C-alpha positions, -999 to 999 in steps of 0.1 A, spaced: 0 0 0 13 34 -9 24 59 17 26 89 -7 19 124 5 16 156 -15 36 187 -3 40 222 -15 74 224 -30 79 258 -14 72 244 21 102 221 18 127 243 0 137 279 -1 144 294 -35 174 317 -43 187 334 -74 222 329 -88 250 353 -94 253 376 -125 286 373 -143 307 396 -165 331 386 -192 362 394 -172 351 371 -144 346 340 -166 371 312 -168 391 319 -136 388 319 -98 364 296 -79 343 266 -89 311 277 -107 279 259 -116 267 267 -151 234 262 -169 252 235 -190 263 215 -159 228 215 -144 211 206 -177 235 177 -183 231 154 -153 211 143 -122 240 152 -98 267 178 -98 301 163 -109 327 156 -83 348 184 -98 334 215 -114 351 224 -147 336 259 -150 353 287 -130 342 322 -121 360 349 -101 339 355 -69 345 372 -36 343 355 -2 310 373 5 296 360 -28 308 325 -20 288 328 13 256 341 -3 257 318 -34 270 287 -16 266 251 -27 258 225 0 248 188 0 211 184 -8 208 217 -27 188 215 -59 196 237 -89 170 244 -115 174 260 -149 157 293 -147 152 302 -183 152 284 -216 141 285 -253 115 259 -247 93 247 -219 107 212 -218 141 225 -208 128 248 -180 133 237 -144 158 209 -153 173 199 -120 207 188 -107 214 179 -70 245 185 -50 256 152 -34 283 169 -12 294 204 0 313 224 -26 335 249 -8 339 283 -26 315 272 -54 288 296 -66 261 293 -93 249 311 -124 221 337 -126 205 314 -152 198 290 -123 177 289 -92 190 272 -60 165 253 -38 179 247 -3 160 222 20 141 237 49 132 203 64 159 178 57 142 150 76 114 149 50 134 147 18 162 123 7 184 140 -19 190 109 -40 152 103 -43 145 139 -51 172 139 -78 154 113 -98 119 124 -90 124 160 -103 136 147 -137 108 122 -141 76 128 -160 58 127 -127 72 162 -119 81 175 -154 45 176 -165 36 198 -135 65 221 -142 55 225 -179 19 232 -170 28 260 -146 57 276 -165 54 309 -183 63 312 -220 69 346 -236 99 349 -259 116 324 -235 104 300 -209 109 314 -174 108 301 -138 101 324 -109 90 323 -72 53 326 -81 55 294 -103 75 277 -76 47 284 -51 22 265 -73 43 234 -76 35 202 -56 58 173 -51 49 137 -41 69 120 -14 68 85 2 81 81 37 117 90 43 126 53 47 110 45 13 126 75 -3 160 62 8 154 27 -5 141 40 -39 168 67 -41 197 42 -33 184 17 -59 181 42 -86 215 56 -77 230 21 -82 216 22 -118 229 57 -122 264 45 -111 263 16 -137 255 42 -164 284 63 -151 307 33 -153 297 27 -189 304 63 -196 338 61 -181 346 31 -202 336 51 -233 358 79 -221 387 55 -221 378 42 -255 378 78 -268 412 84 -253 425 53 -270 411 65 -303 426 99 -298 460 85 -289 460 62 -319 451 91 -342 478 113 -326 505 86 -332 495 79 -368 484 112 -382 500 139 -360 533 124 -350 534 103 -382 544 71 -364 519 49 -382 531 13 -389 552 12 -421 554 -19 -444 575 -37 -418 552 -28 -389 576 -2 -375 567 34 -366 571 53 -399 588 86 -389 609 72 -360 622 45 -383 634 69 -409 604 70 -432 607 96 -459 594 131 -450 588 160 -474 589 197 -465 555 214 -471 556 251 -478 519 256 -469 521 241 -434 558 250 -429 566 215 -417 575 180 -429 548 155 -438 550 119 -450 558 114 -487 526 110 -508 503 128 -484 482 158 -496 474 192 -482 437 200 -486 409 220 -469 379 203 -453 356 214 -482 375 189 -503 363 161 -481 326 172 -482 299 159 -505 272 182 -492 259 201 -462 223 203 -448 209 233 -431 188 231 -400 151 234 -394 128 241 -364 94 234 -378 64 234 -355 57 218 -321 26 201 -334 10 192 -367 -1 225 -384 -11 230 -420 16 214 -442 39 208 -412 31 171 -410 65 152 -409 75 141 -375 112 145 -366 135 150 -337 154 182 -338 190 180 -325 203 212 -311 238 223 -299 226 214 -264 222 177 -276 256 173 -291 272 161 -258 243 137 -253 249 122 -288 285 117 -278 275 99 -246 281 129 -223 246 130 -207 211 124 -222 197 136 -255 167 159 -250 160 167 -287 125 180 -289 99 164 -312 89 187 -341 70 187 -373 85 199 -406 73 205 -442 73 175 -464 94 195 -489 121 197 -462 125 159 -459 159 162 -478 172 178 -445 167 145 -427 200 130 -415 216 97 -424 242 74 -408 278 88 -411 265 124 -412 280 149 -388 262 176 -368 282 208 -362 271 235 -338 271 269 -357 257 293 -330 262 292 -293 293 286 -272 304 307 -243 334 328 -233 353 296 -225 337 273 -251 339 279 -288 313 270 -313 320 241 -336 312 212 -314 307 181 -335 288 147 -332 290 117 -355 257 99 -363 260 62 -366 233 35 -373 232 29 -335 225 66 -330 193 63 -349 181 34 -328 177 59 -299 149 76 -319 115 64 -332 114 88 -362 137 108 -385 163 132 -372 172 168 -384 194 194 -368 182 228 -356 188 261 -373 217 267 -350 235 236 -364 246 223 -398 249 187 -410 278 174 -431 280 144 -454 314 132 -466 324 120 -501 340 88 -487 328 72 -455 362 56 -449 374 91 -440 347 94 -413 370 88 -383 398 109 -397 375 138 -402 360 134 -367 394 131 -349 410 159 -368 380 182 -362 380 173 -325 418 179 -323 414 214 -337 385 221 -314 404 210 -283 433 232 -295 410 263 -295 413 268 -333 376 276 -337 378 307 -314 395 323 -344 366 316 -367 338 332 -347 316 363 -354 288 378 -333 252 387 -342 231 403 -315 255 390 -289 254 354 -301 286 338 -312 284 323 -347 309 298 -362 322 311 -396 317 277 -411 322 285 -448 353 306 -441 368 278 -420 359 250 -444 375 267 -475 405 282 -459 419 261 -431 445 237 -444 446 201 -432 466 170 -441 449 143 -461 467 110 -455 473 81 -479 441 62 -486 456 28 -476 464 41 -441 429 57 -438 414 23 -445 434 7 -417 424 34 -393 388 31 -402 388 -7 -395 405 -1 -361 380 27 -352 350 6 -362 357 -18 -334 361 10 -309 330 27 -321 310 -5 -319 320 -10 -282 311 27 -275 277 23 -291 271 -10 -272 276 9 -239 254 37 -250 227 13 -260 229 -4 -225 228 31 -209 196 38 -228 181 6 -216 191 13 -180 177 48 -183 144 34 -195 144 9 -166 151 37 -141 122 58 -155 99 28 -154 108 18 -119 103 52 -102 65 54 -104 62 16 -97 83 20 -66 65 51 -54 31 34 -58 42 3 -40 36 -19 -71 73 -29 -69 92 -31 -36 129 -28 -28 141 -57 -6 
């Protein structure tokens, strides 16, 4: 029998606004919780990557303690509003963004933070959030909306049992993600040895450059490259690009074709760094050619931050499409790329990511109305890259296929575990399933 009780959210938590930032504060100083961090996961990471210069007084007012909930305060769409992330420990000197709201528990003996972390991201709560949210030019969360929201809690003992079980599933997902991180590092290291340091295996299986392989001086790059390799621009690798679309949120007139619209915010999820929250949209039948295919890439064209450039990239594989029940397009703030030869897929991906990690894309950005835009055409036709010998590309492709298969297997398992978690929560709450 269920022991559920309904509480006013505002009777259990006190809401506070975050700190406004200026460009000169970003990227230095103390740990800082950004919109991106909260949007990405159920719990704050052990270490916060974002930094913001803040005073001791600000660290006191905008502090981060175990059990605190952080909600996204504003967003382009309702389904992203009030996305939550819970602090599982104290974070000394950390502060949080003005694009967030902090909820600090008033009565800790009534709420268990692991339970609340999963409950607030479930449909049980998300539907209530969406029904009460305000949508003008952007969705917005405020104290008035907060006062309307109810939350459903079992007894503290049951919350602990449910929260701990779901946390075990969460940890398994995290383990798979760490395995994928290691696989990505392996791929990156292999690419670096073969195509940056030029120590790919020669005909005798020895490292090419270190074993005296012939190198030719290139005037364009002002460096030596292996004999027989070419200098190109990325445009030479491309067969076509596809622009984005946003369509309508429901069937309307000729907008009848159901798709999922991948945005810049979904790129990390496609790469296994969090969940994909691509909204369901409806586009014109005439825009079906914009639908994406396996081996296409999605590139973020608008967005970024002072410390993050535009140009993030995701590869779509056949396994990627198994996560969706209809076609996929990219949003207007992204662009899709199809290559001439799919054997160059992993070379393209690794070289692009290498340049991104090196900060190259900061030099190819412009601004429109305060939003950073990636100067895609300029970069694609002017930035010189090395095009390796085809025989080596084929070998690298075969190596990478195995790594990519393992990654996608883990991502598929993570999706199944996520579905199990989401199915279990209401069953456990209602007493239909019990934790022994």
